[in-house]
C-alpha positions as CSV (number, residue, x, y, z in Angstrom):
1,X,-69.3,13.9,250.3
2,X,-68.9,10.8,249.2
3,X,-65.1,9.0,251.0
4,X,-63.2,7.0,249.2
5,X,-63.8,3.0,249.6
6,X,-61.1,2.5,252.3
7,X,-59.8,5.2,254.6
8,X,-56.0,4.3,256.2
9,X,-54.1,5.5,259.0
10,X,-51.1,7.5,257.4
11,X,-48.2,6.0,258.1
12,X,-46.5,8.8,260.7
13,X,-45.4,6.7,263.1
14,X,-42.5,9.0,265.0
15,X,-40.5,6.1,265.3
16,X,-40.6,6.0,261.4
17,X,-40.2,9.3,260.5
18,X,-39.2,12.5,263.5
19,X,-40.8,15.2,261.0
20,X,-43.9,13.4,260.9
21,X,-44.0,12.6,264.4
22,X,-43.6,16.2,265.5
23,X,-46.5,17.0,262.8
24,X,-48.9,14.3,265.0
25,X,-47.5,16.0,268.2
26,X,-48.6,19.2,267.2
27,X,-51.8,18.2,265.9
28,X,-52.5,16.2,269.1
29,X,-51.3,19.8,270.9
30,X,-53.6,21.9,268.9
31,X,-56.1,19.3,269.4
32,X,-56.1,19.7,272.8
33,X,-56.2,23.5,272.4
34,X,-59.5,23.4,270.7
35,X,-60.9,21.1,272.7
36,X,-59.7,22.9,276.1
37,X,-61.4,26.3,274.3
38,X,-64.3,24.7,273.6
39,X,-64.8,22.6,277.4
40,X,-64.0,26.4,278.7
41,X,-66.6,27.5,277.0
42,X,-69.0,24.6,278.2
43,X,-67.6,24.9,281.7
44,X,-69.2,28.3,282.0
45,X,-72.2,27.8,280.2
46,X,-73.0,25.1,282.6
47,X,-71.8,26.8,285.9
48,X,-74.0,29.6,284.7
49,X,-76.9,27.0,284.2
50,X,-76.4,25.4,287.6
51,X,-76.3,29.0,289.5
52,X,-79.4,29.7,287.9
53,X,-81.5,26.6,287.9
54,X,-80.3,26.0,291.6
55,X,-82.3,29.4,292.4
56,X,-85.3,29.0,290.1
57,X,-85.7,24.9,290.9
58,X,-85.8,22.9,294.7
59,X,-83.9,20.3,295.5
60,X,-86.9,17.8,294.8
61,X,-87.1,18.8,291.2
62,X,-83.3,17.4,290.7
63,X,-83.8,14.4,292.7
64,X,-86.7,12.9,290.9
65,X,-84.9,13.7,287.6
66,X,-82.0,11.9,288.9
67,X,-83.8,8.9,289.9
68,X,-84.9,8.5,286.2
69,X,-81.7,9.1,284.9
70,X,-79.6,7.0,287.2
71,X,-81.6,4.2,286.3
72,X,-82.5,4.6,282.3
73,X,-79.1,6.1,281.6
74,X,-77.4,2.5,281.1
75,X,-79.1,2.6,277.7
76,X,-77.4,5.3,276.4
77,X,-74.1,2.8,276.6
78,X,-76.3,0.2,275.3
79,X,-77.2,2.5,272.0
80,X,-73.4,2.9,271.5
81,X,-72.2,-0.6,272.4
82,X,-68.9,0.6,272.0
83,X,-69.1,1.0,268.0
84,X,-68.0,4.8,268.2
85,X,-64.5,3.7,270.1
86,X,-64.0,0.7,267.4
87,X,-64.5,3.0,264.8
88,X,-62.4,5.4,266.3
89,X,-59.9,3.0,267.2
90,X,-59.8,0.7,264.0
91,X,-56.9,1.6,262.2
92,X,-58.9,0.7,258.5
93,X,-62.6,1.5,258.3
94,X,-64.2,1.1,254.7
95,X,-67.3,3.2,253.4
96,X,-69.7,-0.1,253.6
97,X,-68.4,-0.8,257.1
98,X,-69.3,2.8,258.7
99,X,-72.6,2.7,256.9
100,X,-73.3,-0.9,258.6
101,X,-72.1,0.9,262.0
102,X,-74.5,3.5,261.6
103,X,-77.5,1.1,261.2
104,X,-76.6,-1.1,263.8
105,X,-76.3,1.9,266.2
106,X,-79.7,3.5,264.7
107,X,-81.1,0.2,265.4
108,X,-80.0,-0.7,269.0
109,X,-81.0,3.1,269.7
110,X,-84.7,2.7,268.7
111,X,-84.9,-0.8,270.4
112,X,-83.6,1.1,274.0
113,X,-86.3,3.5,273.3
114,X,-89.0,0.6,273.3
115,X,-87.2,-0.8,276.1
116,X,-87.2,1.8,278.5
117,X,-90.8,2.6,277.7
118,X,-92.1,-0.8,278.5
119,X,-89.8,-0.4,281.7
120,X,-91.3,2.3,283.3
121,X,-93.5,0.8,285.9
122,X,-90.7,-1.0,287.3
123,X,-89.0,2.2,287.6
124,X,-91.7,3.9,289.3
125,X,-91.9,0.7,291.3
126,X,-88.1,0.9,292.4
127,X,-89.0,4.4,294.0
128,X,-92.8,3.5,294.8
129,X,-93.0,7.3,293.1
130,X,-95.7,7.8,290.3
131,X,-94.7,11.2,289.4
132,X,-91.8,9.6,287.6
133,X,-93.8,8.0,284.6
134,X,-94.2,11.3,282.2
135,X,-90.4,11.8,283.1
136,X,-89.2,8.1,281.9
137,X,-91.5,8.5,279.0
138,X,-90.3,12.0,278.1
139,X,-86.7,10.9,278.5
140,X,-86.8,7.7,276.5
141,X,-86.9,9.8,272.9
142,X,-83.0,11.0,273.8
143,X,-81.9,7.1,272.8
144,X,-83.1,7.6,269.5
145,X,-81.8,10.4,268.5
146,X,-78.6,9.4,270.5
147,X,-78.5,6.0,268.4
148,X,-79.1,7.8,265.1
149,X,-75.8,10.3,265.7
150,X,-73.4,8.1,267.2
151,X,-71.3,7.1,264.2
152,X,-71.6,11.1,262.8
153,X,-69.8,11.7,266.0
154,X,-67.3,9.2,266.0
155,X,-66.3,10.1,262.3
156,X,-65.7,13.5,263.3
157,X,-63.7,12.4,266.0
158,X,-61.9,10.0,264.2
159,X,-60.8,12.7,261.5
160,X,-59.7,14.8,264.0
161,X,-62.3,17.3,263.1
162,X,-61.7,18.8,266.5
163,X,-63.3,22.3,265.6
164,X,-66.5,21.0,264.5
165,X,-67.2,18.8,267.6
166,X,-66.4,21.6,269.4
167,X,-68.7,24.0,267.6
168,X,-71.7,21.2,267.7
169,X,-70.8,20.7,271.8
170,X,-71.2,24.7,272.4
171,X,-74.0,25.4,270.1
172,X,-75.9,22.8,271.5
173,X,-75.1,23.8,274.8
174,X,-76.4,27.2,274.5
175,X,-79.6,26.1,273.0
176,X,-80.6,23.3,275.9
177,X,-79.1,25.7,278.7
178,X,-81.3,28.7,277.0
179,X,-84.3,26.4,277.4
180,X,-84.1,24.8,280.3
181,X,-84.0,28.6,282.1
182,X,-86.6,29.7,280.3
183,X,-88.8,26.9,281.5
184,X,-87.8,27.1,284.8
185,X,-88.6,30.7,284.8
186,X,-91.8,30.0,283.9
187,X,-92.6,27.3,286.7
188,X,-92.5,24.5,284.8
189,X,-90.5,23.1,287.8
190,X,-88.5,19.7,287.0
191,X,-89.8,19.7,283.2
192,X,-87.0,22.3,282.7
193,X,-84.3,19.5,283.5
194,X,-86.1,17.5,281.0
195,X,-86.2,20.0,278.2
196,X,-82.5,20.7,278.5
197,X,-82.0,16.9,278.1
198,X,-84.1,16.5,275.0
199,X,-83.0,19.9,273.7
200,X,-79.4,18.6,273.6
201,X,-79.9,15.7,272.0
202,X,-81.5,16.9,269.2
203,X,-79.5,20.3,268.5
204,X,-76.3,17.8,268.7
205,X,-78.3,15.2,266.0
206,X,-78.9,18.0,263.6
207,X,-75.3,20.0,263.9
208,X,-73.4,16.5,263.7
209,X,-75.2,15.5,260.4
210,X,-74.7,19.0,258.8
211,X,-70.9,19.2,259.6
212,X,-70.1,15.2,259.2
213,X,-70.9,15.9,255.7
214,X,-71.6,12.4,254.5
215,X,-75.0,10.3,254.6
216,X,-75.3,6.8,255.0
217,X,-76.3,4.2,252.4
218,X,-78.3,1.0,252.7
219,X,-77.1,-1.8,255.0
220,X,-74.6,-3.8,252.7
221,X,-75.1,-7.4,253.3
222,X,-71.7,-8.7,252.0
223,X,-69.9,-6.6,254.9
224,X,-69.0,-7.8,258.2
225,X,-68.9,-5.3,260.9
226,X,-68.0,-8.4,263.2
227,X,-64.5,-7.4,264.3
228,X,-66.2,-4.2,265.7
229,X,-68.7,-5.7,267.5
230,X,-66.4,-8.1,268.9
231,X,-64.1,-5.0,270.1
232,X,-67.2,-3.2,271.1
233,X,-68.2,-5.3,273.6
234,X,-65.6,-5.3,275.8
235,X,-66.2,-1.8,275.6
236,X,-69.4,-2.0,276.1
237,X,-69.2,-4.1,279.2
238,X,-66.5,-1.7,280.9
239,X,-68.5,1.0,280.5
240,X,-71.6,-0.7,281.8
241,X,-69.6,-2.1,284.6
242,X,-68.5,1.9,285.4
243,X,-71.8,2.6,285.0
244,X,-73.2,0.5,287.3
245,X,-70.7,1.4,290.1
246,X,-71.0,5.5,289.0
247,X,-74.9,5.4,289.4
248,X,-75.5,2.9,292.2
249,X,-75.2,5.9,294.7
250,X,-78.0,7.8,293.1
251,X,-80.2,4.9,293.0
252,X,-79.7,3.4,296.9
253,X,-80.0,7.3,297.9
254,X,-83.2,7.9,295.9
255,X,-84.7,4.5,297.5
256,X,-83.3,4.6,301.1
257,X,-82.9,8.5,301.9
258,X,-85.8,9.9,299.5
259,X,-85.7,12.8,296.5
260,X,-84.3,15.8,298.7
261,X,-81.4,14.0,299.7
262,X,-80.7,12.6,296.3
263,X,-80.8,16.4,295.0
264,X,-78.3,17.3,297.4
265,X,-75.9,14.6,296.3
266,X,-76.8,14.7,292.9
267,X,-75.5,18.9,292.8
268,X,-72.3,18.1,294.7
269,X,-71.9,14.7,292.3
270,X,-72.6,17.3,289.3
271,X,-70.4,20.1,290.7
272,X,-67.3,17.4,291.1
273,X,-67.7,15.8,287.8
274,X,-68.3,19.2,285.7
275,X,-64.2,19.1,285.7
276,X,-64.0,15.6,284.2
277,X,-67.0,15.7,282.0
278,X,-65.6,19.1,280.7
279,X,-61.4,17.8,280.2
280,X,-61.2,14.3,280.3
281,X,-64.1,12.9,278.4
282,X,-63.8,15.2,275.7
283,X,-59.8,15.1,276.0
284,X,-60.5,11.3,275.2
285,X,-61.6,12.3,271.3
286,X,-58.2,14.1,270.9
287,X,-55.9,11.5,273.0
288,X,-57.8,8.1,271.5
289,X,-57.0,8.4,268.0
290,X,-53.9,10.4,268.4
291,X,-52.5,7.0,270.9
292,X,-53.7,4.7,268.3
293,X,-51.7,6.2,265.5
294,X,-48.3,5.4,267.7
295,X,-49.5,2.0,269.3
296,X,-47.1,0.1,267.9
297,X,-43.7,2.3,269.2
298,X,-43.6,1.2,273.2
299,X,-41.4,4.2,273.6
300,X,-43.7,6.9,271.9
301,X,-46.8,5.6,273.2
302,X,-44.9,5.6,276.9
303,X,-43.7,9.2,276.0
304,X,-47.4,10.6,275.1
305,X,-49.0,8.8,278.3
306,X,-46.7,10.6,280.6
307,X,-47.1,13.7,279.0
308,X,-50.8,13.3,279.3
309,X,-50.5,11.9,283.1
310,X,-48.8,15.7,284.0
311,X,-51.4,17.5,282.1
312,X,-54.1,15.5,284.3
313,X,-51.5,16.3,287.3
314,X,-50.9,19.7,287.4
315,X,-54.5,20.8,285.7
316,X,-57.4,18.6,286.5
317,X,-56.1,17.0,290.1
318,X,-54.9,20.1,291.1
319,X,-58.1,22.1,290.7
320,X,-60.0,19.3,292.6
321,X,-57.7,19.6,295.5
322,X,-58.1,23.4,295.4
323,X,-61.9,23.1,295.4
324,X,-61.9,20.5,298.4
325,X,-60.4,23.1,300.0
326,X,-62.8,26.1,298.9
327,X,-65.7,23.8,298.9
328,X,-68.0,25.7,301.4
329,X,-67.7,29.3,299.7
330,X,-68.0,27.9,296.2
331,X,-71.3,26.0,296.9
332,X,-72.7,28.8,298.3
333,X,-71.8,31.4,295.9
334,X,-73.0,28.8,293.1
335,X,-75.9,27.6,295.0
336,X,-77.0,30.0,297.4
337,X,-77.8,28.8,301.4
338,X,-81.0,26.3,300.7
339,X,-78.5,24.4,299.0
340,X,-75.3,24.2,302.3
341,X,-76.3,20.8,302.9
342,X,-74.0,19.9,299.4
343,X,-71.1,21.4,300.9
344,X,-69.6,18.2,302.8
345,X,-71.2,16.0,300.4
346,X,-69.4,18.1,297.4
347,X,-65.7,18.1,299.4
348,X,-65.7,14.6,300.2
349,X,-66.7,13.6,296.5
350,X,-63.8,16.5,295.5
351,X,-61.1,14.5,297.0
352,X,-61.9,11.0,295.1
353,X,-62.1,13.9,291.7
354,X,-58.3,14.1,292.2
355,X,-58.2,10.3,291.4
356,X,-60.7,10.2,288.9
357,X,-58.9,12.9,287.0
358,X,-55.3,10.9,286.6
359,X,-57.5,7.2,286.2
360,X,-58.1,8.5,282.7
361,X,-54.5,7.9,281.5
362,X,-55.2,3.9,281.8
363,X,-58.3,4.1,280.2
364,X,-56.8,5.7,277.2
365,X,-54.0,2.9,277.3
366,X,-56.2,0.0,277.3
367,X,-58.6,1.3,274.5
368,X,-55.2,2.2,272.1
369,X,-53.7,-0.7,272.5
370,X,-56.9,-2.6,271.5
371,X,-57.4,-4.3,275.1
372,X,-61.0,-3.8,275.6
373,X,-61.2,-7.3,276.9
374,X,-58.5,-6.8,279.6
375,X,-60.1,-3.3,280.4
376,X,-63.5,-5.3,281.1
377,X,-61.6,-7.5,283.4
378,X,-60.0,-5.0,285.5
379,X,-63.4,-3.3,285.7
380,X,-65.2,-6.0,286.8
381,X,-63.0,-5.7,289.9
382,X,-62.9,-2.3,290.6
383,X,-66.6,-2.0,289.6
384,X,-67.4,-4.7,292.4
385,X,-64.8,-2.6,295.0
386,X,-67.1,0.5,294.2
387,X,-70.1,-0.8,295.0
388,X,-69.6,-2.6,297.6
389,X,-67.7,0.3,299.1
390,X,-71.0,2.6,298.2
391,X,-73.3,0.8,299.7
392,X,-71.2,0.2,302.9
393,X,-71.6,4.0,303.3
394,X,-75.3,4.4,302.7
395,X,-76.3,4.1,306.3
396,X,-74.7,7.3,307.3
397,X,-76.6,8.9,304.3
398,X,-75.1,10.8,301.4
399,X,-72.3,11.8,303.1
400,X,-71.5,8.5,303.7
401,X,-72.1,7.4,300.1
402,X,-69.8,10.0,299.2
403,X,-66.9,8.6,301.6
404,X,-67.1,5.4,300.0
405,X,-67.0,6.4,296.3
406,X,-64.2,8.6,297.1
407,X,-62.1,5.5,299.1
408,X,-63.6,3.9,295.8
409,X,-61.7,6.0,293.5
410,X,-58.2,5.9,295.2
411,X,-57.9,1.7,294.9
412,X,-59.8,1.8,291.5
413,X,-56.7,4.1,290.3
414,X,-53.9,2.1,291.7
415,X,-55.2,-1.2,290.3
416,X,-56.0,0.1,286.9
417,X,-52.3,1.8,286.3
418,X,-51.0,-1.4,287.5
419,X,-53.1,-3.7,285.2
420,X,-52.3,-1.8,282.4
421,X,-49.0,-2.0,282.6
422,X,-49.1,-5.6,282.8
423,X,-51.4,-6.4,279.7
424,X,-49.7,-3.7,277.4
425,X,-46.0,-4.2,278.4
426,X,-45.8,-0.6,279.0
427,X,-44.0,0.1,282.2
428,X,-46.6,2.6,284.0
429,X,-44.6,2.8,287.1
430,X,-43.5,6.3,286.4
431,X,-47.2,7.5,285.7
432,X,-47.9,6.0,289.5
433,X,-44.5,8.0,290.7
434,X,-45.3,11.0,288.9
435,X,-49.1,11.4,289.9
436,X,-48.2,10.8,293.6
437,X,-45.2,12.6,293.9
438,X,-47.4,15.9,292.0
439,X,-50.3,15.2,294.7
440,X,-48.1,15.4,297.5
441,X,-45.8,18.2,296.7
442,X,-48.7,20.5,294.8
443,X,-52.1,19.5,294.6
444,X,-52.7,18.7,298.4
445,X,-50.8,21.9,299.6
446,X,-52.4,23.9,297.1
447,X,-55.7,22.8,298.9
448,X,-54.6,23.1,302.1
449,X,-53.1,26.6,301.6
450,X,-56.4,27.5,299.6
451,X,-58.6,26.5,302.3
452,X,-56.8,29.5,304.6
453,X,-59.2,31.8,302.5
454,X,-62.1,30.6,304.1
455,X,-61.4,31.9,307.4
456,X,-61.4,35.9,306.3
457,X,-64.2,37.5,307.6
458,X,-65.5,38.5,303.7
459,X,-67.9,37.3,301.1
460,X,-67.8,34.0,299.7
461,X,-66.6,35.0,296.3
462,X,-63.7,37.0,298.0
463,X,-62.6,33.7,299.9
464,X,-62.7,32.2,296.8
465,X,-60.5,34.6,294.9
466,X,-58.1,35.1,298.3
467,X,-57.8,30.9,298.1
468,X,-56.8,30.8,294.5
469,X,-54.4,33.4,295.0
470,X,-52.6,31.2,298.0
471,X,-52.9,28.2,296.0
472,X,-51.2,29.6,292.8
473,X,-48.3,31.6,295.4
474,X,-47.5,28.3,296.6
475,X,-47.3,26.9,292.9
476,X,-45.3,29.9,292.2
477,X,-42.6,28.9,295.4
478,X,-42.8,25.1,294.8
479,X,-41.8,25.9,291.0
480,X,-38.5,27.9,292.1
481,X,-38.0,25.1,295.3
482,X,-38.3,22.1,293.4
483,X,-36.2,21.0,290.0
484,X,-38.9,18.2,289.6
485,X,-41.5,20.2,289.6
486,X,-39.6,23.5,287.8
487,X,-39.4,20.5,284.9
488,X,-42.7,19.0,284.8
489,X,-44.4,22.9,284.8
490,X,-42.0,23.7,281.8
491,X,-43.0,20.7,280.2
492,X,-46.3,21.4,281.0
493,X,-46.6,24.6,279.6
494,X,-44.6,24.0,276.4
495,X,-47.5,21.7,275.6
496,X,-50.1,24.5,276.6
497,X,-48.0,26.8,274.1
498,X,-48.4,24.1,270.8
499,X,-51.7,23.5,271.8
500,X,-53.1,27.2,272.3
501,X,-50.2,28.5,269.7
502,X,-50.1,28.6,265.6
503,X,-48.5,27.0,263.2
504,X,-47.8,28.5,259.9
505,X,-50.2,31.2,260.5
506,X,-53.5,29.2,261.2
507,X,-54.8,25.7,263.1
508,X,-55.3,22.9,261.5
509,X,-58.9,22.7,260.2
510,X,-61.3,21.5,262.0
């Protein structure tokens, strides 16, 4: 399908037209609903694969693959170079610019594959682990495929085709999970995990191309993408710092403590990251285009940020708090007694997850306002802080590293919210106040009462059910007692009804 020569963002700012503003809000809510449904499906699939693979593989298998992905994963950021976010955030995007962005990402992806292959001896030397050589060579192909589909995925997000994005994610997850479980059952060990990543990349590429319904033409010499590269450079720098800060723990544990402790840590970290990767990251595909369209109206922009903050506080942050209280039965149910070493690691990391879940709001504000340079400078500070705290905990093993990462998450959140308000001119104090109040009155107490379920002499699954019931009862009581909580929950539920409800008989077409 050939698009017009220039794609302009509709003038639907709520400040100009209340009806149109409401329509954009409804579209954002419906996009959120579709995204949450899709991510709920993916979460079930990912939880299922974690449970099955943990019983078919050993910690060392996960540790060896984690050693590789922790180092070469930076190439995923390089092949994107922030150009996908730049394409989504831009108020205008011509067909020629999109074609050139496609070729830029494709070329960078191929270059990343070549560089990773060339760096194989260096990666093996870091860990002094010869078994990593074929793993690195196999995973290098993922970057070429990912570079090819970068602008296809950006195009779907820019057009708010959330159903198409969801279908792609779910089908790719199903295929890659099936391949991994089958190979693990047949005794292929760590190669089941390698095949899972390759299959996910290839299937995502095929589906994205089919659903995007466009094919790039040859590069246009007379069309510049310099403005996208400038914006993307800031995003890339930010993501690069975040990546190093987020993966220094894996590299340090693998190099100092070995594959098995890293395998335990990686399972705890993945379990903590699952709600974030399945909710916060995909929600960026909904939030960023919506916030970008209202970026000129401070009042509406702030209103959208505050509503997003409420959803993060009452859903994701509270979920992490309950996970802290129920860490022991959760790990035993998912992984089994062989993985008991994951329990303290996951419990400490989940505390940090509370703050990571609410920090995403500041990230959206930076990008929607085009402040990628300011975001980069902020991440330079918070990234350095994270690296220092993580390495400071290294002598105490994986649990010490987890404690350092959690403390860094708390400080990074406060710094990010304060700084984004300063550079955008938006009053972010309500974001901090809402988050602190909600965590203190809802999140932390829910985690505490959920922990009471652990003391019942029943099976681990029943302990989880009892703990969640206690947490739910506390939320119901808080709703009746605290007017502010009642107001927040009513607003959150109202957003939920808009997200999952139907308007004029159907959801917006994907």
